[in-house]
N, C-alpha and C positions, 0 to 999 in steps of 0.2 A: 504494499500497500505506499510506502516511503514514498518507494522510487518510483510508482505511476502517480502521485502527487508532484514531485518535482518535475516530471515528465509536465504536466499539466502548467503548471507557474510557468515551466521554460518555452513553452508553447506560445501560452500567453501574452509571457515578454518578448516572445518574437516578433508577434504579430505588434505589438504596441510602438516596437524599435521602428519595426521597418516599414509600418504606416507612418511615424513620427517624421520621418529623415523623410518618406516621399513628400509630405508634405511641405519641406523645406529644397525640396527639389533634388531629394539624393535616390537612389535606386542599388540594386546591388554589384557588386565586384568582388574582386578576388582581395585575400586578406593583407594585410600587411605582413611584410616577412620579420620573422625578428633579427637581433641580429644577426648579420653571419649565415641569416636560414634563408630558404626557397619560400615561395608563395605558396598557399595550400588554396588549392581550388576544388571544384568536383561538387556533392550532391548537397552539399552545404548550400554551397550557394545558389543553385539551380534552386532550394526548396524558399529562400529568404525572395528569391525572382519572384517565384510564385503566389506569394503573400497577396492578399486584396489588400490594397491601400485602400486609404481613407482618404475626404477630404479634407483640404486644408483649414476650411470652413470649422470644423469638428474638432480641430485640435487643440485638447485644453491647453498647451503649454505657446506659451508666446515666441512668434516668430521671430529669426534674424533678418538683419537688411541686406544679407550679403545678393549680391545681382544672381538671376536665374539666370544670367547666359556666362557666368563667370569659369574660363576653361584655360587652366594651366599648362595642357599644351602635352599633360602625359609625363610630363619630368618629375623626379625621385626629391623627393621635400626629406632632407636626414633630420631625427630628433635628436641630439644625444638628453639622454636621459642619466638617473643615475638608478644604482641597484636597492631600490626600496624596500628596506627589510619586513614588509608584513606580509599577511596571507593570501591577500585579495591583487592581482591587477593594480599597477599604474599605470601604465601607460598602454599596453597593448596585449592580446592574447592569440597565443599562435595557431590556438587550435581550440575548434568547441570540445567541448566535458561536460556538460548538463548543469555546471554552477552558472547559477544566473547571472551572479557578477564577472564571471569569466567570458560567459557569451555574449555579456553585453558590450563590452571590450571588443571581442570578435565585431559583432558587429557594427559598434559606431565606428570605426576606423574603415570598416570596407564601404559603408555609406557614403562617408566622408571622402573619400576615396573616386568612389564616383561621380558624386556631386563634382566634385573639382577637376577631375578628369587627369588624379597624378596619383604617385605613390608615395607611401609612407613607409621611411626605414629609422628605425631606433634601433639607436645604439646605447651605448651604456657604460658610467664610470661609476667610480669608487665615491662613496657616500661620505666614506670617512675622511678623507684625505680633501688636497687638495686638487685632485687630479683632474675634474672636471672644468676649473679653472685654469690648469694647465693647459689643458686640450685645447679650451676655446683660446686662449691668451697666443700658443704656438699658430694656430688657425689663422689670426690677426696680424700677426707680426711679420708673417711669408706671404698673406695674401692670399690665402688658399682657398677660403671662403667654405671649408669643409662641412659647416653644421647651418644649417639655415633658420632652427629653434633649437633651442636649449630650456631642460628643466629639470631644476636643480634643486636640491634639500635650499631652504628657506636661507639659512648662512652664508653658503658658497654662490648662492644667485646672488647675495645682496654683497657678498667680497668681489666678485666680476662687475656689478653694477659700479662700486666704487673704484675698479681699476679701466675706467671707462671704454669696457668691453660692450657694450650693450649699447642700443638703441633706444630711446626715450617712444613711447609704445604709445604716448598720446599725441605725436605728433604722424603718426600712420595713419591711413585709410585702414576701414574695415571694421578695428576693432573697435565694439561700441560699449566704454564701460558701463553705460546707464540701463544694461542688461541687465538681468536677475541672473546671469550662470556668471556673473566675474562678481567676488568681494568687493561689495561696494564703499566700506569704510578704509577701505586699502589709499584710496586717493587719497584720502582727508586724514588720517594717520599714520602713513607708511611711506608716501611721497616726498622728495628731497628736492626743498624750492617748489618750482613748477614744473621738475622731472619727475616721470614714471617708468622703470626700468623694469618692472619687474611684473607681475602678474597673475594671480591665483581664483581658484573657482570649481565649477563645476569640469573645467577641463583636466581635473584630477580626482581621485579617489580619496587623497590624504586631507584633503580641503574637510571633509566627513571624518574622516575616519580619526585622525589625529583629536578629533573634540575631544578636551578635558574636563571629565566630573567625575562624579563617582559610583561607583559598584555597592549593590546591598546584597546582601543574602536574605533573603524572603524566608528563608525558614528559623532566621533569628528573631526577624521580624513577629513571627507568628511566635516562637517559642517563649520570646519574652517579653510579650502583651504588648509590643512597640506600635506608635502610630505608623503609618503608613506613608512614607517618602512621596510618593505618586499623589497622593492627596496635597501636602504641603507644598509641594511643588504647583500645581495648578490652580489653588487659593492662593497663592503669593507668600505663603509663612513659611517656606523652605530656607531657614537663614544657618549663619554659622551656628550663635545659642541654641536653635533647635536640633541640629545635630549633634551638638558636645552632650545636649542634653539627654540624648537615649545611646549616649554611650556607658556609662554607668550601671554595675552589677554585671557587666558581660566579658569581664574579663579572671581566667580562669589560667590558673600556674601549673599547665599540663605536666610539666617534667617533675614538676616537685622538687625547685632549690633554692623556691623561696625567692626569687630574681627575678625581674621583666627582664626576656629575652626574646629571641622570635622563636623560642619552641612551645611560647605559649598561647594563649588564645583571647583576642583584643576587640574593643571595640570599634576602635580605627585604625588603619595603617598606613603610611604612603612612604617615596622614599625622600628625598631631599628634592631631587629635580622636580616632582610633580606639587611638591610645597610652593614652588613658585608660582606657579597659576594662580594663588589667594591674593595675591598682591593685585591685578587684572582684571579675576570675578569679583573681588569687593570692590569695583568701578575706581580704582585707583590708576593714577597714567604718571611716567616721569619724565616726557615729553610733550608739549605745547608747539602747534603750528600756527605759525604768526599773519595774520593777511597778506605780508609783505613777502614772505615765503622764508623769513626765517625760523629757525628752530631755538627755543628755550627750554630750560629747563621747567618743569612742571614743579608749582607752589605744592601740589597734593603730593611730593615724592615722599616729604620726611613732614608735612604735616600731622595734625595731631589724629587724624585716624589714621595713617600708616604708622604710628606711634601704638594708639590703641590694639590695634591689628594682630601687629609683634608681638605686645604681651598677651592677648587673648590665644593667638596660636601656639606661641611659645610655652606658654604654660601648660595647654593641654599637651604638645606633644611629649614636652620633656618631664616633667612634674607630675606625672599624670598616669594612677596603672594602668587606665583602659586605653590608652595609645600608645604605636611606639612607631619610632622612625625609621627606616627599612635600611639595612645600611647596604647592600646592592642596589644599585638601578637596574630597573625593572624587574626585581623580581618579583613572581607575582603568588611563590608559593604561599605565603601565609592567609593569603582569600581562599584563592584556587583547591586549597587542600581541607576549606571549610572552618577556617579558622582565625574570621574578621567577621564581622558586620560590615563596617565600612571600607574600599578600597580606593584611595584615588589612582586612576590612571585612565588615559586616550579611550574610546572607546572600542576602536580595532580591535581591541582583544578579543571581544566578546566572542569573535570569529575563531580563536586559538581552538586545539582539541584539547588544550587545559579547560579551560571554561566548557566547550560544550561536551566533557565528561568529568565534569563536577561535583554532579550527582545532585545538586540542589539547585534550588532555582535563587537567578541573576535578574537583578533591575539593574537598572542606567538612570541616573537624575544628573541635572547639571550644577556645579558646583554652587554650595547655596550662595545666598544673596547677605550682603554685609548687615544690612536690617530690614525688618518688613517691610519699611515705609520704600525703598529703593524700589523706583517703577519697574525696572525689567531686569532679570538675569543677564549677566556680561559673559557672552559666548567666548571663550577663548581656546588656540589650539596649540596643540606643543610644537617645539621647533621643526621636527622632522616633517615638514610638507612642504610638496613641491611649487617651486613657483619658475614660470615661463617664461622665457625673454626671448629676443632676437638679437643675434651680434649686431655687429656695424660691419662685420663682413659677409654678412648673408648674401646669398647671389642673387635674390629678388626681394626687398625687403616688405614691399606690401602686398607680395604675393604670401610668404611667411605669415603675417599680418592676419590674410586673409583665413589660411589655413587654423591659426590659431581660433580665431571667431569660430571658425566652423566645430571644430573638436568640441568648443568650450559648449557652444549652442546646442551640437549632438550629443553631449554628456550631459546640460539638464534635462534631456529628454530621453537617454536612455541609462547610461551607467549610474549617474548617482539614483533615479527613481528604482535602480535594480539593486541598490546597496541599501538604500534607505528604507523604500517601501517594501522588496520584498525582501530582501537577507535580514537587514536588521529588525524590521517592525514584525516579519510572520517568522522566518527561518530561525532564529537565534532569540526570539521573544516565545519565554515561556512562562510568565506570569498574568498580565492580562493585557491583551493588544489593545483595546480602547483607551486607557489610559495611558500606556507607554507611547503610542504613537502620538497623541498629543503632547510629550514629555518631550518625541522624537522633533516634532514639528517646534517647539521650543531651540532645541538645540539646533534648529535649521536657522534661525533668526541671525543677520548680519555678526559675521567673526568681527573683532576687536583685534588689533594690532597697535605695535607699539615699536617706533624706530629705534630704541634702547634695544630690544628684545634681539632686531632681527637685524639689525648691525652690530658685531661681535669687533670692530673695530672701536665704537665707544668702552671709554673709563668703566660706566656701569653697567651691570650686568643682573637679570633679576636672582640670579643665584646666587647672589649675595644676600638677598630677602629672606630666601628659602632657607640657608643655610643657618641665617640666623634664628629659623623660628626652630631648626632642628634641633640646635646648643640653646636654646633659649638666651640668647645672647642682643641685652638692649641695645646695642650700639648702632642703632641705624643713623639714627640722626645727627649724630658724633661723625660717621665713616661720609654720609653725605654730604655734610659740608667742608671734610677734610679734600672730597674730589669735587667739589663743584665745579669751582675754574678750571679744572683739569677736562672737565665734562664737557663744559660750555662751552671751552675753545675745540673740544671735539666736535660738537654739534656744530662752530662755527665754520670749523676746516670741510666737515660734510660738504656742508651747503657750497662754499666754497670751489667745492672740487667739483661737484656736479654742474655751478655754475660754467666753468670752465669748458665744461663737455658739450657747455649750449652755443659757445662762441665757435 
C-alpha cells in the first residue's frame, strides 16, 4: 500500500509539474546531464510529453514575464554548484527514482531546457573550502568564461561578490525580484550600497530546508501533560518563556552519575551554532541599511533587548538541568534517540533516516518569539543555503539571467511544492497534518537576512552571541563596544569596495 500511495503521489505531482511548466511555455525535453554524465532519455520523457496540459488561466501560481519566444539556440549553460550535504537534491536529479523531490528536480530542469531551447550542465565544487571561489577567479583572470551561473554556499557566494567576481543582478534583464520565487528581504537587508550580486529563493531547496526552528517529541508532550506547541504557534503565544516553562521535570539522570551530561534526558538541547539563531528570531539585527546606501551598526545589536535575551538564554542553557549545549555541532543523537523534548536544528533533517526511524512522533515549529506582543515570527535560515550568481565573464549574462529566472519560476511551482506540500506536509508529517501545514505556511513567510552573518569578512559574527549563550558569558556589550569601530570600518570598506565595482 505504501508503494502504491507513493506512485499515486508521484503521478499527481508529475501531472501538476508538467501542466505548470506548459502554462509558462514549457514542455518536455531531455534531462540535464549530471557533472561529467550523459543525458538520460527515453520512456520517462515520453510520459511527460503525453501528460494533458492545463490552460494558463487555471494555473494557481503566478506566471513569470519571460518572453514566450525566448530561444537560446540549443547552447549548453554551465552551472557551477557545491556539494550540498543534505539528503534531498539541491540542483539536479540524474534520473527518476519515485521520490517526489528528486523527480520534481528532474522535471523542473527538463522543462526549463525545453522552454528556452538549451541544455543545463551542472558541475560541483567543495562546499567547505574556497574551491568554488578559486575556480571562478581562475576563469575570470584567464577570460575563459567557463561558468554561466554559480550557486555557492552563502558564505562562499559573498566571498566571490566581495572579490568583484560577480555581476549586479539588478542591472540585468529578465530577473524580476518582485516575483514571489525570490527572497523578498534580500534586497533591503543584504544588498551592499545599490548592488545585489546574489539571490536565493525557490531556485534552490536549501532556502526551505535550512529554515531554523525547534523539533519536539510528541510523546513527551503527551506523557508530561504539556501544552501543544502547534496551538501556541497558531494563537501567537509561542514565546521563549513559553518554551522554557515546558522543560522543568523532563530531566532524568539516565546514566546515574549524578552529573548532567549528554547521556541523560533533557527538556531542550542545541549546539552552540544553532543558538546563534535566537539573536535574529528575537527580532534583533546587527546592521542597518540607510537610504544613501551606507551601512551602520544597528542600535539594537547591544541594546537592552539583546542583553536581556543573553541573560535569559545563558541562564537556561548553562545553569539549568533541563537543557544542555551539545558539544559536537550537528549531533542530533540526543533527540533522535528519544532523550529530549525540544531540539533546535534546521527543518531539512526531518528527511534523514535517523528521524524517519526515530520510533516516536516528531513535530517542528519556528523559533519562539521574544515576546507575545511581537507581531510575527521572524524566520531565519542557517548559513548552509545556496546563493545564485552570474560571473562577470559569463559568455552571455542576459541569457544567464533568463535561465536563473526560469529555474526560480519553475522551482516555485514544482520543486518547492514537492518538498513543502508533499514531502514535509505529508510524507514526513506523522502528527497533525492540518495544524502542521498551517505552521509550515508560517515558516514560508519571508526569510530574514543580515549582512554581518553572510559576509564573514566582517569583524562581527553571530557565533559570538551563540557562544556566549552556551557558556553563559555576559560580556556581549563590552565585546561589541570594543569591536564597534573595527566593525563600522569593515562595513564602510565593504560599501566602498562594491561602489568601485560599479565604476
